[in-house]
C-alpha positions in Angstrom: -51.0 -5.8 80.0 -53.8 -5.8 77.5 -55.1 -9.4 77.2 -56.0 -9.1 73.6 -52.4 -8.2 72.7 -51.1 -11.1 74.8 -53.5 -13.4 73.1 -51.9 -12.2 69.8 -48.6 -13.0 71.0 -49.4 -16.4 72.1 -51.0 -17.1 68.8 -48.0 -15.7 67.0 -45.8 -18.2 69.0 -47.9 -21.2 68.3 -48.7 -20.5 64.7 -45.9 -18.5 63.1 -43.3 -19.5 65.6 -43.7 -23.4 66.1 -46.4 -23.7 63.4 -48.3 -26.4 65.4 -49.6 -29.1 63.1 -53.1 -30.8 63.7 -52.6 -34.0 65.7 -49.0 -33.0 66.9 -47.8 -33.3 70.4 -46.4 -30.0 71.9 -43.9 -29.5 74.8 -43.8 -26.0 76.4 -40.8 -25.3 78.7 -41.5 -22.4 81.0 -40.5 -20.9 84.4 -43.1 -20.1 87.1 -43.1 -16.5 86.1 -46.1 -16.1 83.9 -48.5 -19.0 84.5 -51.5 -17.1 83.0 -49.6 -16.5 79.7 -48.6 -20.3 79.7 -52.3 -21.1 80.0 -53.0 -18.8 77.1 -50.4 -20.4 75.0 -51.4 -24.0 75.6 -54.9 -23.1 74.6 -53.7 -21.4 71.4 -51.8 -24.7 70.6 -54.9 -26.7 71.2 -57.0 -24.4 68.9 -54.4 -25.1 66.1 -55.2 -28.9 66.5 -52.6 -30.1 68.9 -53.2 -33.6 70.1 -51.6 -33.1 73.5 -49.8 -30.1 75.2 -47.4 -30.8 78.1 -45.7 -28.2 80.3 -42.3 -28.7 81.7 -42.1 -26.2 84.5 -38.7 -25.0 86.0 -37.8 -22.7 88.9 -34.3 -21.1 88.8 -33.8 -21.0 92.6 -34.4 -24.8 92.8 -31.7 -25.2 90.1 -29.3 -23.1 92.3 -30.1 -25.3 95.3 -29.4 -28.5 93.1 -26.0 -27.1 91.9 -25.1 -26.2 95.5 -26.0 -29.5 97.3 -26.0 -32.3 94.7 -22.8 -34.2 94.1 -21.2 -33.5 90.6 -22.0 -37.2 89.7 -25.8 -36.8 90.5 -26.0 -33.4 88.9 -24.6 -34.6 85.7 -26.6 -37.7 85.4 -29.7 -38.2 83.5 -32.1 -40.8 85.1 -33.6 -43.6 82.9 -37.1 -41.9 82.9 -35.4 -38.7 81.6 -33.6 -40.6 78.8 -36.9 -42.4 77.8 -38.5 -39.0 77.6 -36.0 -37.8 75.1 -36.4 -41.0 73.1 -40.2 -40.4 73.0 -39.5 -37.0 71.5 -37.2 -38.5 68.9 -39.9 -41.0 67.8 -43.0 -38.7 67.8 -41.2 -35.3 67.0 -43.4 -32.9 69.2 -43.2 -29.3 68.5 -41.2 -27.6 71.4 -41.8 -24.1 72.8 -39.3 -22.5 75.2 -40.4 -19.6 77.3 -37.4 -17.7 78.6 -37.8 -15.5 81.7 -35.0 -16.3 84.0 -33.0 -13.8 86.1 -29.8 -13.0 84.3 -27.9 -13.2 87.6 -30.0 -16.0 89.1 -27.2 -18.5 89.5 -24.7 -16.0 90.7 -22.3 -17.5 93.3 -22.7 -21.1 92.2 -19.6 -23.3 91.5 -19.4 -22.7 87.7 -16.9 -25.5 87.2 -19.2 -28.0 88.7 -22.2 -26.7 86.8 -20.4 -26.6 83.5 -19.1 -30.2 84.0 -22.7 -31.4 84.9 -24.2 -29.6 81.7 -21.5 -31.1 79.6 -22.1 -34.7 80.9 -25.9 -34.4 80.5 -25.4 -33.0 76.9 -23.1 -35.9 76.0 -25.8 -38.5 77.2 -28.5 -37.0 75.0 -26.4 -36.0 72.1 -27.1 -39.0 69.9 -30.9 -38.6 70.6 -30.9 -34.9 69.7 -28.9 -35.7 66.6 -31.6 -38.1 65.6 -34.2 -35.3 66.0 -32.2 -32.5 64.4 -33.9 -30.5 61.6 -36.8 -32.9 61.9 -39.2 -31.0 64.2 -40.4 -27.5 64.8 -39.2 -25.3 67.8 -39.5 -21.8 68.9 -37.9 -19.7 71.6 -39.8 -16.6 72.8 -39.7 -14.4 76.1 -42.0 -13.5 78.9 -41.2 -11.2 81.7 -39.9 -12.6 85.1 -39.9 -10.2 88.0 -36.1 -10.5 88.7 -35.4 -10.1 85.0 -37.7 -7.1 84.6 -36.0 -5.5 87.6 -32.6 -6.1 86.1 -33.7 -4.4 82.9 -35.5 -1.6 84.6 -33.9 -1.0 87.9 -35.4 1.6 90.2 -39.0 0.8 89.2 -41.6 -0.9 91.2 -41.8 -4.6 90.2 -45.2 -4.4 88.7 -44.2 -1.3 86.6 -40.9 -3.1 85.5 -42.8 -6.1 84.5 -45.3 -4.1 82.4 -42.4 -2.2 80.7 -40.7 -5.5 80.0 -43.9 -6.8 78.4 -44.1 -3.7 76.2 -40.5 -4.2 75.1 -41.0 -7.8 74.3 -44.2 -7.3 72.3 -42.9 -4.3 70.3 -39.7 -6.1 69.3 -41.7 -9.1 68.4 -43.8 -7.3 66.0 -47.0 -7.8 67.9 -49.0 -5.0 66.3 -52.5 -4.8 64.6 -51.6 -8.0 62.4 -48.5 -9.8 63.8 -48.7 -12.5 61.1 -48.7 -10.1 58.2 -45.8 -8.2 59.9 -43.8 -11.5 60.2 -44.5 -12.5 56.6 -43.2 -9.3 55.4 -40.2 -9.4 57.7 -39.2 -13.0 56.7 -39.4 -11.9 53.0 -36.9 -9.1 53.6 -34.6 -11.5 55.4 -34.9 -14.1 52.7 -34.1 -11.6 49.9 -30.9 -10.5 51.9 -29.8 -14.1 52.3 -30.4 -14.8 48.6 -28.2 -11.9 47.7 -25.4 -12.9 50.0 -25.6 -16.5 48.5 -25.3 -15.1 45.1 -21.9 -13.7 46.0 -20.1 -17.0 46.7 -18.2 -15.7 49.6 -15.3 -17.5 51.2 -14.3 -15.1 54.0 -15.6 -12.4 56.2 -13.4 -9.7 57.6 -14.7 -7.9 60.7 -13.2 -4.5 61.7 -14.2 -2.0 64.4 -12.6 0.9 66.4 -12.9 -1.1 69.7 -10.0 -3.5 68.4 -12.0 -6.0 66.6 -10.0 -7.3 63.7 -11.1 -10.9 62.7 -11.1 -12.9 59.5 -13.4 -15.9 59.4 -13.4 -18.5 56.6 -16.6 -19.7 55.1 -17.8 -23.1 53.7 -18.4 -23.2 50.1 -21.3 -25.6 50.4 -22.9 -23.6 53.2 -25.6 -20.9 52.7 -26.7 -17.8 54.5 -30.0 -18.4 56.2 -32.5 -16.2 58.1 -35.8 -16.0 59.7 -38.0 -19.1 59.3 -36.8 -22.7 58.5 -38.2 -25.7 57.0 -38.0 -29.0 58.8 -37.1 -32.4 56.9 -40.8 -33.0 57.4 -41.7 -30.0 55.3 -42.9 -27.8 57.9 -41.9 -24.1 58.0 -41.4 -22.4 61.4 -39.7 -19.5 63.0 -37.2 -20.8 65.8 -36.7 -17.3 67.3 -39.3 -14.7 68.1 -37.9 -12.1 67.7 -35.2 -12.4 65.1 -33.3 -9.8 62.9 -30.3 -12.0 61.8 -29.0 -13.5 58.7 -26.5 -16.2 59.6 -24.3 -19.0 58.5 -21.9 -21.5 60.1 -18.2 -20.7 59.3 -15.5 -23.2 58.4 -13.9 -24.9 61.6 -10.3 -24.0 61.8 -10.4 -20.8 59.8 -10.6 -17.8 62.1 -7.7 -15.4 62.7 -7.6 -12.3 64.9 -9.3 -10.8 67.8 -12.9 -9.8 68.6 -14.3 -7.6 71.4 -17.9 -8.0 72.8 -20.3 -5.0 72.5 -22.9 -6.2 75.0 -22.8 -8.3 78.3 -23.4 -11.9 77.9 -25.7 -13.9 80.3 -24.1 -17.4 80.6 -24.6 -19.9 83.4 -26.9 -17.7 85.3 -24.3 -14.9 85.5 -23.0 -11.9 83.3 -19.7 -11.8 81.4 -18.9 -8.2 80.7 -16.5 -6.3 78.4 -14.7 -9.3 77.1 -12.5 -10.4 74.2 -11.4 -13.6 72.4 -8.4 -14.1 70.3 -8.3 -16.8 67.6 -5.5 -18.7 65.9 -6.0 -21.6 63.4 -9.8 -21.2 64.2 -9.4 -21.9 67.8 -9.9 -19.5 70.7 -6.3 -19.4 72.2 -6.7 -16.4 74.6 -9.5 -14.5 76.2 -10.1 -11.9 79.0 -13.0 -10.1 80.6 -13.6 -7.2 83.1 -16.2 -9.5 84.9 -16.2 -13.2 85.2 -13.1 -14.0 83.1 -13.0 -17.4 84.7 -16.6 -18.2 83.6 -15.6 -17.1 80.0 -12.7 -19.6 80.1 -15.1 -22.3 81.4 -17.5 -21.5 78.4 -14.6 -21.7 75.9 -13.3 -25.0 77.3 -16.5 -26.9 77.9 -15.5 -29.4 75.3 -13.0 -29.5 72.3 -15.6 -27.8 69.9 -16.4 -25.0 72.4 -13.2 -23.2 71.4 -14.2 -22.9 67.7 -16.8 -20.8 66.0 -20.3 -22.2 65.2 -22.0 -19.2 63.7 -21.6 -15.8 62.1 -24.8 -13.7 62.2 -25.3 -10.4 60.6 -27.6 -7.8 62.2 -27.9 -4.1 61.5 -27.1 -1.7 64.2 -30.5 0.0 63.6 -32.4 -3.2 64.4 -35.7 -2.6 66.2 -34.2 -4.1 69.3 -31.3 -1.6 69.3 -33.8 1.3 68.5 -35.8 0.2 71.6 -32.9 1.4 73.8 -33.4 -1.6 76.1 -30.6 -3.8 77.1 -32.3 -7.1 77.8 -29.6 -9.0 79.5 -30.9 -12.0 77.5 -29.2 -13.4 74.5 -32.6 -14.1 72.6 -33.0 -10.3 72.5 -29.6 -8.8 72.7 -28.2 -11.1 69.8 -30.7 -9.3 67.5 -29.6 -5.9 68.5 -26.2 -6.3 66.8 -24.1 -8.6 64.8 -22.9 -11.6 66.7 -20.8 -14.9 66.7 -21.3 -18.0 68.5 -18.8 -20.5 69.8 -19.6 -24.2 69.7 -22.0 -26.2 67.7 -22.5 -25.2 64.0 -25.7 -25.7 62.2 -25.7 -28.6 59.6 -28.9 -27.2 58.0 -27.0 -24.3 56.5 -25.4 -26.8 54.1 -27.1 -26.8 50.6 -29.2 -30.0 50.5 -28.2 -30.6 54.1 -30.4 -33.7 54.4 -28.1 -35.7 51.9 -25.1 -35.4 54.4 -24.4 -37.5 57.4 -23.2 -35.7 60.5 -19.6 -36.9 59.9 -19.7 -35.6 56.4 -21.2 -32.2 57.5 -18.3 -32.0 60.2 -15.6 -32.9 57.4 -17.0 -29.9 55.3 -16.2 -27.7 58.3 -19.4 -27.5 60.5 -18.2 -27.4 64.1 -19.3 -30.1 66.5 -19.8 -29.4 70.2 -22.3 -30.0 73.2 -22.6 -26.1 73.4 -23.7 -23.1 71.3 -23.3 -19.7 72.9 -23.9 -16.4 71.0 -22.0 -13.2 71.9 -22.7 -9.8 70.5 -19.9 -7.9 68.6 -21.9 -5.3 66.5 -21.0 -1.6 67.0 -21.9 1.6 65.3 -18.7 1.6 63.2 -18.4 -2.3 62.5 -17.4 -3.0 58.9 -17.7 -6.4 57.3 -16.0 -7.1 53.9 -16.8 -10.3 52.1 -14.1 -12.0 50.0 -15.5 -14.1 47.1 -14.0 -17.1 45.5 -11.8 -15.0 43.1 -10.4 -12.9 45.9 -12.7 -9.9 45.1 -13.7 -7.8 48.1 -17.3 -6.8 48.7 -18.7 -4.5 51.3 -21.3 -6.4 53.4 -21.5 -4.0 56.3 -20.5 -0.4 56.7 -20.9 1.6 59.9 -22.9 -1.1 61.5 -25.4 -1.3 58.7 -26.1 -3.4 55.6 -24.0 -2.0 52.8 -26.5 -3.1 50.1 
């Protein structure tokens, strides 16, 4: 891969993505798949004035061994030094960059009940610390190719060729062209304009329908806004949490979802793929589900805690998005969620509330923002998906028609 283009990508992540500030600490979380790119990214962070850049390395095969051999108690426990590390982050608010590269099937065969329980226990331990950090710091998730991931996306190719192809797909869909910064400025403006229009409608419900059987009505929170693209932290710093992103999103009202929804793309969850699945909601809660592959894992996902069975996000993405047009199925939620409209079960976003910093967590939850230790996006967009908005006066307004924006 051309190093000049990779350098542009690294600069995009550090500047437009995390928007590193002079004198700020930075934490980069990465696998062992692309050490040269991680080095490049770290250098870009320092060039922007970072005081200190730390890299948290991970290796999926070691995680698989830990799940296999550690007891549930050990696997779910955070040591004192790990908790202190989180507390340090809550105090100093480092920017956090996550580079995803893992094998979509890398944890296949593990005890998923054991793994899910351990994740939930760790999440409960750090939940109050994360709450103290929420909306106060910048973060960004971006992708780099891992060999196993590349082979999954491009089977039948040599490893080196598959990695090169995946690099191309990542850079193209991330708008890494002659001037990535200008491209993202224009893209963010378009998303902001669409969000502003939706907010002007004062919608109270979204009705989803598609020929695959999807027929779902979701309630909206009057105080909640549609958001998109970049965010502004409570410290006043604008950043882009996802590279790439094509979505306009909000958090729906807990307890107001009725009907059934069918997935349109596989979901990588817990290191395995859940395929061709559906979820039925009553009173806002997922009461029934099924899948052609890994139905038990889907059930584990929906029962991780009480909030895991309720919706936390509604995201609108046109079927003609650049990721869809690429023709690549990434088997990675960061990318595939931006190929189609999607929903998420679990935690909602308190920062979609108008003047969100004026609300306590309890107040946000009383308004209808769902609370959970998990947040999992799953794709539902199809070529014939229609979404109708219903405003505060009961008027119906077309939002999506045949998978595309209706305005």
